[in-house]
ZAMARGU-4260 file (C-alpha; in steps of 0.2 Angstrom, whole numbers, plus 5000, padded with zeros to 4 digits):
<rodrens>
0) 4977/4842/5193 | 4966/4856/5193 | 4971/4874/5191 | 4973/4883/5210 | 4963/4899/5209
5) 4973/4905/5223 | 4989/4902/5214 | 4982/4909/5196 | 4978/4925/5206 | 4994/4928/5213
10) 5003/4924/5197 | 4990/4938/5188 | 4995/4950/5202 | 5012/4945/5199 | 5012/4951/5180
15) 5007/4966/5184 | 5025/4970/5192 | 5038/4975/5179 | 5051/4964/5189 | 5041/4950/5192
20) 5030/4948/5176 | 5040/4937/5165 | 5042/4924/5175 | 5024/4925/5181 | 5020/4924/5162
25) 5029/4908/5160 | 5021/4901/5176 | 5004/4905/5169 | 5007/4896/5154 | 5011/4881/5164
30) 4994/4883/5173 | 4987/4885/5157 | 4988/4868/5154 | 4980/4861/5168 | 4960/4855/5168
35) 4946/4870/5168 | 4961/4884/5169 | 4948/4896/5159 | 4936/4892/5173 | 4947/4897/5188
40) 4950/4911/5178 | 4931/4918/5178 | 4930/4913/5198 | 4944/4926/5199 | 4933/4939/5190
45) 4918/4935/5198 | 4926/4936/5216 | 4923/4954/5223 | 4935/4950/5237 | 4950/4952/5223
50) 4958/4969/5220 | 4949/4975/5205 | 4968/4977/5195 | 4968/4957/5199 | 4950/4954/5191
55) 4955/4965/5176 | 4971/4955/5174 | 4959/4938/5175 | 4947/4946/5163 | 4963/4950/5150
60) 4971/4933/5152 | 4954/4925/5149 | 4949/4934/5134 | 4970/4930/5127 | 4967/4911/5132
65) 4950/4909/5124 | 4959/4918/5107 | 4972/4903/5107 | 4962/4888/5116 | 4944/4889/5111
70) 4944/4880/5094 | 4956/4875/5081 | 4957/4881/5062 | 4942/4869/5059 | 4930/4874/5071
75) 4934/4860/5083 | 4934/4863/5102 | 4952/4863/5109 | 4943/4862/5128 | 4934/4849/5133
80) 4913/4851/5130 | 4908/4852/5146 | 4920/4867/5149 | 4915/4874/5134 | 4896/4872/5140
85) 4900/4880/5157 | 4909/4896/5149 | 4893/4900/5138 | 4880/4897/5154 | 4891/4909/5165
90) 4899/4920/5154 | 4884/4934/5149 | 4879/4936/5169 | 4896/4938/5174 | 4900/4952/5161
95) 4882/4960/5165 | 4886/4961/5184 | 4906/4967/5181 | 4913/4984/5182 | 4915/4994/5162
100) 4933/4991/5162 | 4930/4970/5165 | 4915/4971/5153 | 4926/4977/5139 | 4938/4962/5139
105) 4925/4950/5143 | 4914/4958/5129 | 4930/4954/5117 | 4931/4936/5123 | 4912/4934/5119
110) 4915/4942/5102 | 4928/4927/5100 | 4918/4914/5106 | 4905/4921/5095 | 4916/4921/5079
115) 4917/4902/5081 | 4899/4898/5088 | 4886/4909/5085 | 4875/4907/5080 | 4872/4889/5075
120) 4880/4881/5091 | 4874/4896/5103 | 4857/4898/5096 | 4852/4900/5113 | 4860/4917/5116
125) 4850/4930/5109 | 4836/4923/5119 | 4845/4924/5134 | 4850/4942/5130 | 4833/4947/5127
130) 4826/4938/5142 | 4838/4948/5154 | 4831/4966/5147 | 4822/4976/5160 | 4812/4991/5157
135) 4819/5000/5171 | 4837/4994/5176 | 4850/5003/5166 | 4865/4992/5175 | 4857/4975/5169
140) 4853/4984/5150 | 4870/4991/5148 | 4877/4974/5151 | 4866/4965/5139 | 4870/4978/5125
145) 4887/4978/5128 | 4887/4958/5125 | 4875/4962/5111 | 4886/4977/5102 | 4901/4965/5104
150) 4894/4951/5094 | 4885/4961/5080 | 4897/4974/5078 | 4907/4960/5069 | 4895/4964/5054
155) 4899/4979/5051 | 4916/4976/5037 | 4910/4960/5030 | 4903/4957/5012 | 4886/4951/5009
160) 4885/4932/5010 | 4870/4919/5014 | 4878/4913/5029 | 4879/4931/5035 | 4861/4934/5031
165) 4855/4919/5041 | 4863/4925/5055 | 4856/4943/5055 | 4839/4936/5052 | 4841/4922/5067
170) 4844/4938/5077 | 4831/4948/5072 | 4817/4936/5073 | 4821/4936/5091 | 4829/4952/5095
175) 4822/4967/5086 | 4805/4969/5092 | 4812/4967/5111 | 4826/4981/5106 | 4814/4993/5099
180) 4803/4991/5116 | 4820/4993/5125 | 4822/5009/5115 | 4803/5017/5121 | 4806/5011/5139
185) 4824/5020/5138 | 4816/5037/5131 | 4802/5036/5146 | 4814/5033/5159 | 4824/5047/5153
190) 4811/5056/5152 | 4806/5053/5171 | 4821/5055/5177 | 4826/5073/5170 | 4833/5080/5188
195) 4840/5063/5193 | 4859/5064/5188 | 4865/5046/5193 | 4850/5040/5185 | 4850/5050/5169
200) 4868/5047/5164 | 4864/5028/5167 | 4850/5028/5155 | 4859/5037/5144 | 4874/5024/5142
205) 4859/5014/5138 | 4854/5026/5124 | 4873/5027/5117 | 4872/5006/5118 | 4855/5006/5109
210) 4860/5019/5096 | 4876/5007/5092 | 4866/4990/5092 | 4854/5000/5078 | 4869/5004/5068
215) 4874/4985/5070 | 4858/4979/5064 | 4857/4991/5051 | 4873/4988/5043 | 4869/4976/5030
220) 4849/4980/5026 | 4836/4988/5034 | 4827/4976/5046 | 4809/4976/5041 | 4805/4977/5060
225) 4815/4995/5058 | 4806/5000/5041 | 4789/4997/5050 | 4794/5010/5065 | 4805/5023/5054
230) 4794/5036/5057 | 4794/5033/5075 | 4814/5029/5076 | 4815/5044/5066 | 4806/5056/5077
235) 4815/5048/5094 | 4832/5051/5084 | 4830/5068/5081 | 4821/5071/5100 | 4840/5066/5106
240) 4849/5076/5091 | 4842/5090/5100 | 4842/5086/5117 | 4849/5097/5132 | 4851/5094/5149
245) 4862/5105/5159 | 4863/5092/5173 | 4874/5081/5162 | 4886/5092/5155 | 4904/5092/5159
250) 4916/5105/5164 | 4931/5098/5158 | 4933/5106/5139 | 4943/5090/5133 | 4930/5077/5139
255) 4915/5073/5129 | 4901/5071/5140 | 4886/5057/5137 | 4876/5068/5127 | 4888/5073/5114
260) 4892/5055/5112 | 4874/5049/5110 | 4871/5065/5098 | 4887/5058/5089 | 4881/5041/5088
265) 4864/5046/5080 | 4874/5056/5067 | 4884/5040/5063 | 4869/5030/5062 | 4859/5045/5050
270) 4876/5045/5038 | 4873/5026/5036 | 4853/5028/5032 | 4858/5042/5020 | 4870/5031/5011
275) 4861/5015/5011 | 4843/5017/5014 | 4839/5036/5006 | 4825/5030/4997 | 4815/5025/5012
280) 4823/5037/5023 | 4826/5052/5012 | 4807/5059/5017 | 4813/5061/5035 | 4830/5068/5032
285) 4825/5088/5029 | 4824/5090/5049 | 4841/5080/5053 | 4850/5091/5038 | 4843/5107/5047
290) 4846/5101/5065 | 4865/5099/5060 | 4865/5113/5052 | 4861/5121/5069 | 4872/5109/5079
295) 4889/5113/5068 | 4884/5133/5068 | 4882/5133/5087 | 4893/5122/5093 | 4910/5129/5103
300) 4928/5125/5097 | 4930/5116/5113 | 4938/5099/5110 | 4924/5088/5120 | 4914/5092/5104
305) 4927/5086/5091 | 4920/5068/5088 | 4901/5077/5088 | 4906/5090/5075 | 4916/5078/5065
310) 4903/5065/5064 | 4889/5079/5060 | 4901/5085/5045 | 4902/5065/5038 | 4883/5067/5039
315) 4881/5081/5029 | 4893/5074/5017 | 4882/5058/5015 | 4868/5071/5012 | 4880/5082/4999
320) 4884/5063/4990 | 4865/5062/4986 | 4857/5068/4971 | 4840/5071/4980 | 4847/5082/4994
325) 4865/5089/4985 | 4855/5102/4974 | 4850/5112/4989 | 4869/5117/4991 | 4870/5121/4971
330) 4868/5140/4976 | 4882/5154/4978 | 4873/5161/4995 | 4871/5142/5002 | 4889/5139/4997
335) 4895/5155/5006 | 4885/5151/5023 | 4891/5133/5022 | 4910/5139/5019 | 4909/5153/5032
340) 4898/5144/5046 | 4902/5126/5044 | 4920/5125/5035 | 4931/5140/5040 | 4927/5137/5059
345) 4933/5118/5057 | 4949/5121/5047 | 4954/5137/5057 | 4967/5133/5071 | 4963/5134/5087
350) 4972/5135/5104 | 4970/5118/5108 | 4977/5114/5092 | 4994/5123/5095 | 4995/5117/5114
355) 4995/5099/5106 | 5008/5104/5092 | 5019/5111/5107 | 5016/5100/5121 | 5011/5083/5112
360) 5019/5084/5097 | 5020/5065/5089 | 5000/5066/5095 | 4998/5081/5084 | 5007/5074/5069
365) 4996/5057/5070 | 4980/5067/5069 | 4986/5078/5057 | 4994/5067/5045 | 4980/5063/5028
370) 4975/5044/5033 | 4976/5044/5051 | 4966/5033/5061 | 4960/5048/5072 | 4947/5057/5064
375) 4947/5079/5067 | 4936/5092/5063 | 4949/5099/5051 | 4948/5081/5040 | 4929/5081/5042
380) 4927/5097/5036 | 4939/5096/5021 | 4929/5078/5017 | 4911/5089/5016 | 4920/5102/5007
385) 4927/5091/4994 | 4911/5082/4992 | 4904/5098/4987 | 4918/5102/4975 | 4915/5086/4967
390) 4897/5091/4962 | 4899/5109/4961 | 4919/5112/4955 | 4916/5128/4948 | 4905/5135/4960
395) 4913/5130/4974 | 4930/5135/4968 | 4924/5152/4965 | 4916/5155/4981 | 4929/5145/4991
400) 4942/5156/4981 | 4937/5172/4988 | 4937/5165/5006 | 4956/5159/5001 | 4961/5177/4995
405) 4954/5186/5010 | 4963/5175/5022 | 4980/5176/5013 | 4978/5193/5013 | 4976/5193/5032
410) 4991/5180/5031 | 5003/5193/5027 | 5001/5200/5045 | 4993/5185/5054 | 5000/5168/5050
415) 4986/5158/5060 | 4974/5165/5044 | 4989/5158/5032 | 4986/5141/5037 | 4967/5143/5036
420) 4969/5149/5017 | 4981/5134/5015 | 4969/5122/5023 | 4954/5129/5014 | 4967/5127/4995
425) 4970/5109/5001 | 4954/5104/5004 | 4947/5111/4984 | 4963/5107/4974 | 4963/5090/4979
430) 4952/5078/4969 | 4948/5060/4975 | 4956/5051/4987 | 4974/5055/4994 | 4984/5041/4993
435) 4998/5034/5005 | 5010/5031/4991 | 5008/5045/4979 | 4999/5058/4990 | 4985/5067/4979
440) 4985/5058/4962 | 4971/5071/4953 | 4970/5090/4957 | 4956/5103/4949 | 4960/5108/4933
445) 4954/5125/4939 | 4969/5127/4951 | 4988/5128/4949 | 4995/5118/4965 | 5014/5124/4957
450) 5008/5142/4955 | 5001/5141/4973 | 5016/5135/4979 | 5028/5146/4972 | 5017/5161/4977
455) 5012/5159/4993 | 5020/5143/5001 | 5038/5142/4995 | 5046/5155/5006 | 5040/5148/5023
460) 5050/5130/5018 | 5068/5141/5014 | 5065/5155/5028 | 5071/5154/5044 | 5070/5170/5054
465) 5053/5174/5059 | 5044/5159/5051 | 5032/5151/5064 | 5035/5132/5067 | 5016/5129/5061
470) 5019/5138/5045 | 5035/5129/5043 | 5025/5113/5044 | 5011/5118/5031 | 5025/5121/5017
475) 5032/5105/5022 | 5015/5096/5021 | 5011/5105/5006 | 5024/5097/4998 | 5020/5080/5005
480) 5002/5080/4999 | 5007/5087/4982 | 5023/5076/4979 | 5013/5068/4964 | 5012/5084/4954
485) 5029/5090/4954 | 5042/5087/4942 | 5061/5081/4944 | 5066/5097/4941 | 5054/5105/4954
490) 5059/5094/4966 | 5079/5095/4965 | 5074/5114/4968 | 5063/5109/4984 | 5073/5094/4990
495) 5087/5103/4998 | 5077/5117/5009 | 5066/5099/5013 | 5083/5091/5019 | 5088/5106/5028
500) 5073/5107/5039 | 5077/5090/5047 | 5090/5100/5057 | 5075/5113/5064 | 5075/5112/5083
505) 5056/5109/5081 | 5050/5091/5084 | 5036/5093/5072 | 5044/5101/5058 | 5059/5088/5056
510) 5048/5075/5059 | 5036/5082/5045 | 5053/5083/5034 | 5057/5067/5038 | 5041/5059/5033
515) 5041/5070/5017 | 5059/5065/5011 | 5052/5045/5015 | 5037/5049/5005 | 5047/5055/4990
520) 5059/5042/4990 | 5047/5030/4989 | 5038/5039/4974 | 5039/5031/4959 | 5033/5035/4941
525) 5019/5026/4930 | 5032/5012/4923 | 5038/5009/4942 | 5056/5018/4942 | 5060/5031/4956
530) 5057/5049/4956 | 5072/5050/4968 | 5084/5037/4967 | 5102/5032/4974 | 5113/5044/4963
535) 5100/5059/4969 | 5105/5055/4988 | 5121/5048/4987 | 5131/5063/4991 | 5124/5067/5008
540) 5116/5051/5013 | 5130/5045/5026 | 5126/5064/5034 | 5108/5062/5032 | 5108/5045/5041
545) 5119/5049/5055 | 5108/5065/5058 | 5092/5053/5059 | 5098/5042/5069 | 5106/5055/5082
550) 5086/5062/5081 | 5080/5043/5087 | 5093/5041/5100 | 5090/5060/5109 | 5078/5048/5120
555) 5087/5036/5129 | 5073/5027/5138 | 5064/5013/5129 | 5048/5020/5126 | 5054/5038/5121
560) 5066/5030/5110 | 5052/5022/5100 | 5041/5034/5100 | 5042/5044/5083 | 5041/5029/5071
565) 5042/5042/5057 | 5061/5044/5059 | 5065/5027/5059 | 5054/5026/5043 | 5063/5037/5035
570) 5079/5028/5040 | 5072/5013/5032 | 5069/5021/5017 | 5085/5030/5014 | 5096/5012/5017
575) 5083/5004/5003 | 5086/5016/4990 | 5105/5017/4994 | 5106/4999/4993 | 5124/4993/4992
580) 5128/5011/4993 | 5129/5011/5010 | 5144/4999/5012 | 5156/5013/5012 | 5148/5015/5030
585) 5138/5000/5034 | 5149/5000/5051 | 5141/5018/5057 | 5123/5012/5051 | 5126/4995/5059
590) 5131/5004/5076 | 5117/5013/5077 | 5104/5001/5074 | 5113/4990/5085 | 5112/5002/5099
595) 5094/5006/5096 | 5090/4987/5096 | 5099/4984/5112 | 5088/5000/5122 | 5070/4996/5114
600) 5071/4977/5118 | 5068/4980/5137 | 5050/4987/5132 | 5045/4986/5115 | 5031/4998/5115
605) 5028/5003/5096 | 5026/4989/5084 | 5028/5002/5070 | 5044/5009/5074 | 5052/4993/5078
610) 5044/4986/5064 | 5054/4999/5053 | 5069/4998/5063 | 5070/4978/5058 | 5066/4982/5041
615) 5081/4994/5041 | 5092/4979/5046 | 5085/4970/5033 | 5092/4983/5020 | 5108/4981/5027
620) 5109/4964/5028 | 5102/4963/5010 | 5114/4974/5003 | 5130/4967/5008 | 5139/4955/4996
625) 5136/4936/5000 | 5155/4933/5004 | 5154/4948/5018 | 5140/4939/5027 | 5152/4933/5041
630) 5156/4950/5045 | 5139/4955/5047 | 5134/4939/5057 | 5149/4943/5069 | 5140/4961/5072
635) 5122/4954/5073 | 5125/4936/5080 | 5126/4945/5100 | 5112/4958/5100 | 5100/4947/5089
640) 5102/4929/5099 | 5100/4940/5115 | 5082/4944/5108 | 5080/4926/5108 | 5089/4921/5125
645) 5078/4934/5133 | 5061/4930/5124 | 5059/4946/5118 | 5044/4938/5110 | 5038/4954/5100
650) 5054/4953/5089 | 5056/4936/5089 | 5049/4934/5070 | 5060/4949/5065 | 5076/4942/5071
655) 5071/4923/5064 | 5070/4931/5048 | 5086/4940/5047 | 5096/4925/5054 | 5089/4914/5038
660) 5092/4931/5026 | 5110/4929/5032 | 5110/4910/5027 | 5102/4913/5012 | 5114/4925/5006
665) 5127/4913/5006 | 5120/4895/5005 | 5136/4885/5003 | 5148/4880/5016 | 5148/4873/5034
670) 5135/4880/5046 | 5143/4893/5057 | 5144/4886/5075 | 5134/4899/5084 | 5120/4893/5070
675) 5123/4876/5076 | 5118/4879/5092 | 5102/4886/5087 | 5098/4870/5080 | 5093/4859/5097
680) 5080/4873/5103 | 5073/4873/5084 | 5068/4855/5088 | 5057/4860/5104 | 5039/4859/5099
685) 5036/4874/5110 | 5046/4884/5099 | 5031/4883/5087 | 5019/4886/5096 | 5019/4904/5095
690) 5008/4907/5078 | 5016/4921/5072 | 5033/4915/5073 | 5031/4899/5060 | 5034/4906/5044
695) 5050/4914/5051 | 5055/4898/5059 | 5051/4886/5045 | 5061/4899/5034 | 5077/4899/5046
700) 5075/4880/5047 | 5074/4878/5028 | 5090/4890/5028 | 5098/4879/5040 | 5095/4860/5033
705) 5107/4863/5018 | 5121/4870/5027 | 5119/4857/5042 | 5113/4841/5032 | 5127/4830/5039
710) 5125/4836/5057 | 5107/4832/5058 | 5110/4815/5051 | 5124/4812/5064 | 5114/4819/5078
715) 5098/4810/5073 | 5089/4826/5070 | 5079/4820/5054 | 5064/4813/5064 | 5062/4829/5074
720) 5061/4840/5060 | 5048/4828/5050 | 5040/4828/5067 | 5038/4848/5065 | 5034/4846/5048
725) 5017/4833/5054 | 5012/4847/5066 | 5012/4860/5052 | 5003/4849/5042 | 4988/4848/5052
730) 4985/4866/5051 | 4978/4874/5037 | 4986/4890/5040 | 5003/4881/5042 | 5002/4868/5027
735) 5011/4878/5016 | 5027/4880/5029 | 5024/4861/5031 | 5028/4860/5012 | 5043/4872/5012
740) 5051/4861/5027 | 5047/4845/5017 | 5054/4851/5000 | 5070/4857/5010 | 5071/4842/5018
745) 5070/4831/5002 | 5084/4842/4993 | 5096/4843/5006 | 5096/4824/5018 | 5101/4809/5007
750) 5091/4797/5000 | 5098/4783/5013 | 5095/4793/5030 | 5076/4799/5022 | 5069/4782/5013
755) 5064/4776/5031 | 5052/4789/5035 | 5046/4792/5016 | 5032/4779/5018 | 5026/4790/5032
760) 5027/4806/5025 | 5015/4799/5010 | 5002/4792/5022 | 5001/4810/5030 | 5000/4816/5011
765) 4987/4805/5006 | 4976/4806/5021 | 4975/4825/5019 | 4970/4822/5002 | 4957/4812/5005
770) 4949/4824/5015 | 4943/4838/5003 | 4960/4847/5003 | 4961/4865/4996 | 4967/4869/4981
775) 4983/4875/4987 | 4986/4859/4995 | 4986/4850/4982 | 4996/4862/4970 | 5009/4859/4982
780) 5009/4839/4982 | 5010/4840/4964 | 5024/4852/4964 | 5031/4841/4978 | 5029/4825/4967
785) 5038/4835/4954 | 5053/4838/4964 | 5054/4819/4969 | 5052/4814/4951 | 5064/4825/4943
790) 5077/4822/4954 | 5083/4804/4949 | 5101/4808/4951 | 5100/4811/4969 | 5095/4793/4970
795) 5075/4798/4970 | 5066/4801/4954 | 5049/4793/4949 | 5051/4776/4952 | 5057/4778/4970
800) 5042/4788/4972 | 5031/4775/4965 | 5039/4762/4975 | 5036/4771/4992 | 5017/4774/4986
805) 5016/4752/4984 | 5024/4752/5003 | 5007/4762/5007 | 4996/4751/4996 | 5000/4741/4982
810) 4991/4741/4967 | 4981/4755/4959 | 4985/4768/4972 | 4996/4777/4962 | 4987/4775/4947
815) 4972/4783/4957 | 4983/4799/4961 | 4991/4802/4944 | 4976/4802/4934 | 4964/4811/4946
820) 4978/4825/4956 | 4994/4823/4948 | 4989/4825/4929 | 4976/4838/4931 | 4984/4849/4944
825) 5001/4850/4934 | 4990/4861/4922 | 4986/4873/4934 | 5003/4877/4939 | 5006/4895/4938
830) 5024/4898/4944 | 5037/4896/4928 | 5049/4887/4941 | 5036/4875/4945 | 5031/4872/4926
835) 5047/4870/4924 | 5050/4857/4937 | 5034/4849/4931 | 5041/4848/4912 | 5057/4841/4918
840) 5049/4830/4930 | 5038/4823/4915 | 5053/4821/4903 | 5065/4811/4915 | 5047/4798/4917
845) 5047/4797/4901 | 5064/4794/4897 | 5070/4785/4912 | 5057/4777/4923 | 5055/4759/4922
850) 5038/4760/4929 | 5029/4770/4915 | 5041/4761/4902 | 5033/4742/4908 | 5020/4744/4921
855) 5009/4760/4916 | 5010/4759/4897 | 4995/4770/4894 | 5001/4782/4909 | 5017/4785/4897
860) 5005/4792/4883 | 4996/4803/4897 | 5013/4809/4903 | 5018/4814/4886 | 5001/4823/4883
865) 5004/4833/4900 | 5021/4838/4894 | 5017/4842/4878 | 5003/4854/4886 | 5014/4864/4897
870) 5027/4867/4882 | 5013/4876/4872 | 5018/4889/4883 | 5035/4885/4889 | 5039/4891/4906
875) 5052/4905/4906 | 5061/4908/4924 | 5068/4925/4926 | 5076/4927/4943 | 5078/4946/4942
880) 5089/4955/4955 | 5093/4972/4954 | 5086/4989/4961 | 5067/4984/4964 | 5057/4994/4974
885) 5055/4987/4992 | 5037/4992/5002 | 5034/4992/5020 | 5020/4982/5025 | 5004/4991/5029
890) 5006/4992/5047 | 4990/4999/5050 | 4982/4983/5043 | 4992/4972/5054 | 4987/4962/5071
895) 5005/4963/5080 | 5006/4949/5091 | 4993/4939/5083 | 4999/4937/5065 | 5016/4935/5056
900) 5025/4952/5048 | 5037/4947/5036 | 5050/4959/5032 | 5048/4965/5013 | 5069/4970/5014
905) 5072/4952/5018 | 5061/4943/5005 | 5065/4926/4998 | 5070/4925/4981 | 5059/4912/4971
910) 5068/4897/4972 | 5073/4888/4955 | 5079/4868/4959 | 5084/4868/4940 | 5094/4882/4937
915) 5104/4873/4923 | 5090/4870/4912 | 5089/4889/4905 | 5079/4886/4890 | 5066/4872/4894
920) 5062/4865/4875 | 5079/4861/4870 | 5083/4853/4884 | 5067/4843/4883 | 5073/4838/4866
925) 5091/4834/4871 | 5086/4824/4884 | 5074/4814/4875 | 5084/4809/4862 | 5099/4804/4875
930) 5087/4794/4884 | 5082/4786/4867 | 5100/4783/4863 | 5104/4777/4882 | 5088/4763/4879
935) 5092/4759/4860 | 5078/4768/4852 | 5064/4762/4866 | 5058/4780/4868 | 5055/4781/4849
940) 5046/4764/4850 | 5034/4770/4864 | 5028/4785/4853 | 5014/4770/4848 | 5006/4774/4864
945) 5001/4790/4857 | 4985/4798/4845 | 4992/4806/4830 | 4992/4822/4836 | 5002/4819/4851
950) 5015/4810/4838 | 5016/4824/4827 | 5019/4836/4842 | 5033/4824/4851 | 5042/4820/4833
955) 5048/4837/4836 | 5058/4833/4853 | 5063/4814/4848 | 5067/4815/4829
</rodrens>
C-alpha cells in the first residue's frame, strides 16, 4: 500500500513536538517501507498550503531518506527505477521554487544523489540547469546556482583523478560559457537596479552564488573558458571588491550585509588564484593587493566585517607566500605599516570580544582556540604575520619586537595593551603549524619563549588580586601553546598554579586551565613516553576529578550540562593517565559518570562531550581487574541498559562497546543473566539496520558467543547468528565484521552444531570470491581457512574443510582455491598472529591431513614451501599490556550519527588463537617430528615430493 501524504504530514508535524517525536519517528520508519514514500515527501515540500515548518521537516526527512535508501555500496539503486527517475525529473524545479531554508535541505539531497549518479547516470543535469538560466529573474537563477553549487562544491577537497577531470570537463563543456554570460547579465542588472533595494539584494545574492560557483569550477584547474576571459573576469571581480551602495548596508553591527559577503567570496577566490594560478593571474594581482590593503586599513572593528577582514588577510597571506609578490614586504617601513595598520587592529581586543568573553564564554573559547573551525580576525592576522616571518624572519622580528616592547610598557597600566603584546609575540615566536598534540613544536631562534613567560606572563598565572580574567587566560594559553618548549622541571613549577586556576570562579579561566591540564597530560616525548604521568598527579587526582565533575554538574539541564566538552575531556585524560590508580576511589568516579549519563541521555546535544564521557567510562571499565568486572557490571548495567530500552540512538554504539569490553575482560564462565536478556534482541534484523551500530553490535555478539555457546545451541540461535553473518557479508563496509562474527562462531560452537551450516557458509564465501573481491576480503578468507585448518583437535582441521568444499563441488574446486588464493595470499599476511596461525595450519596439514598425504601429493610440497617462506622471518607475537598512550578520536573529522566512533579506551586486544605456541620454529620442529613418529616415518618419506632446496630447509624441522 502506498504512503498517504496527509498521514506523513501529521507525523512530520509530530516529530517537532518533544512529547511526541519518538513515537512519530518510529511511525515514520514504518511509512518509509511503503512504495513512493520519497515522492510523497516531495509533494509535501511542494504543497504551499502546508505550514512552512512541515514543509521544512519534509525536506529534511527526504534528505535523510535519500542518504540511507537511494543506493547501496555498489551504486545499485535501492528504490524502483521509476521512482529514481521521477525524483531526478522533479527535484531541480522544486528546489528552485522553494524558500531558501528548504532549498538548503533539498540542495544537500541533490548533492547526495549527485555523489552516486553524476555525471554518468545523470548526464542531462547540467543542460537542465543551463536551460533554466534567465537574464533578469534572480529568484530562478539563485535556485539554479544553489543546485549547481551543491554539486560542484564536492570537487573542492578531492584529489586529482581521471574520473574527476572527466566529470569537470563534462560540466565545463556545457556550463562554463553560459555561466560567464550570467555573470555579465547579473552585473548589468546590478547597475540597472542601483536604487531598487529588493531587486538589488536579489541580484547580489546571485553574484555571491556566482563567485562561489566560480571557485568550485576553478578549484582543481583553471577552466580554459575562464583563462580566455581572465582580464574581463578580473575587472569584474575588482569592481565588486570596491563596490559600495548604502542602500544595502545593515544597521546591525553584528550582521554582515550581502555586499560584505560578496567581497569575502571574492577574496576567497583571489586567494585560490594566487595560490594555484599565479603564473597566469599574477599580472592582475597588483590592483587587488592595493584594494585589499585599503579595505583592511579602512574597515571598522564591528563584528559584521569579521569574515571579510579574515578573507582579505588570507588573500594577503597568499600574496606574501609567492616569490613574485612577497619582495614588496621586504622593507622596514612597509612592514611597519603592515603591523600598525593591518595586524595590530585585528589582534587587539575589541569590546565585542570582551562581551563574548563575559556573555557567551564557551563560544569565546571555541573561537579562540588554535585549530578552531571558526575563523577570526586575530587568527587571520596572526597567520599573515607568521607567513611574513617565514620569509623575512630577522626583519619581521625586529619590526614587530618594537611594537611588542611598546605594548608591554603600556600594559603595565592597561591590561588590554599587554594582551596585544602577548598576541604579537605568539605570532612571531611560533614557526610552522600549531599542532593539536604538541602545540608549537618549533620556535624562532631569535626569541626565548621561556624567558618571555617568566618576565611578562608568569605573574598573571600565579597572581589573584588585580589580575583581569582575560590576562589569566592569556597566561594559561601561553603555557598551552608552548607546552612542548618547557622542560619537565619547568612544568613541575608551573603545574600547581595551573591546577589552582581550575578553582577560579570565571568560566573561561577554569575551562582554559582544564584544556591546558588535559593537553599536558597528553604530551609525550620523542620516545612516546608521557612527560607527566600517573606519579605526577596521583597525590591530588581524586580531588582534581571531584572538582572537575562538580564543574560539569553545576548545570542541571541536559543541554547545559554537556555544553563544556573541555571539562569532560580533562576528566577522561586524568582517568586514562591514572589507570589502575583510580581503584581506590572508583565508586566516586562511577557515581558522577552514572549521574551525568542519566541526565544527558534525555537530550544528547553535544557529540564531543558525550564522546569524551563514554571514553571516561571506558577508562574505568578497562582499568579494573578482570575479577572485579562483576561489580562494574552491577553498577553500569541499569543506566546503560536504559539507554538501549529508551532507544537513545546517539549513545547506543558506545554502550555496546562498553558491554563488550566488560565481557572481554573476563571471557570465561557463564554469561550473566542480564546479558542473556540481550541475546534475543541482538538476533533481530532491525537491530542491525543502523550502520553506525554494526561494528559495536558485532563486537558485543562476539563477546557473548563464547560465554553463551550452550545457550545459543540449546535455543537454536546458531542459524539467526549466521543470518546476521550473511547480511554483513553482503556489504563491502561490513564484510570485515562478517568475518569477525564467523570466526567467533567457528571457535565457540561445537562442530556437531556447526557442520550442518558449513556448506552454506562456504557457498557464500566462494560466491564473493568469484566477483572481484577486495584484497582485504581475500586476506580474511585465508585467515578463516587457517583458523579452521589449524584446529583438528576441535573436530575441524584441513580434512574437515576439504570435505565441506567437496559438498559444494566435488573435484577441483579446493585445488583452484588453494593454489590461486590460499597459498599466494598467505604470503601477504602481515600481522604476526595471522602469520603464526598460517604456519600452524600448514604444519598440521603436512603432519596430519589424509587429503594432503594421499589426494594432493603435489599440494603437500606446495604447502611445505609456503610454510618455509613464512618461517624465513618467523612471526613473533607480542601482546603487550602496560601503560600505552590512549588517544581520543579526532572528533572534528567524525560525521556523528552517520558513522561509527570507536572508544579508544575500550580497544579490543589483538586475538591470539594459539597462545600456547610462543616460539614458532621449535614448535614446528616438535610437531612434525611427533607427527612423523605417529605416522611411522611417513612425513620423512613425503620429503621426496620436495625440491632439493626445500628438502634441505625442511630437514632442520624433521630430522
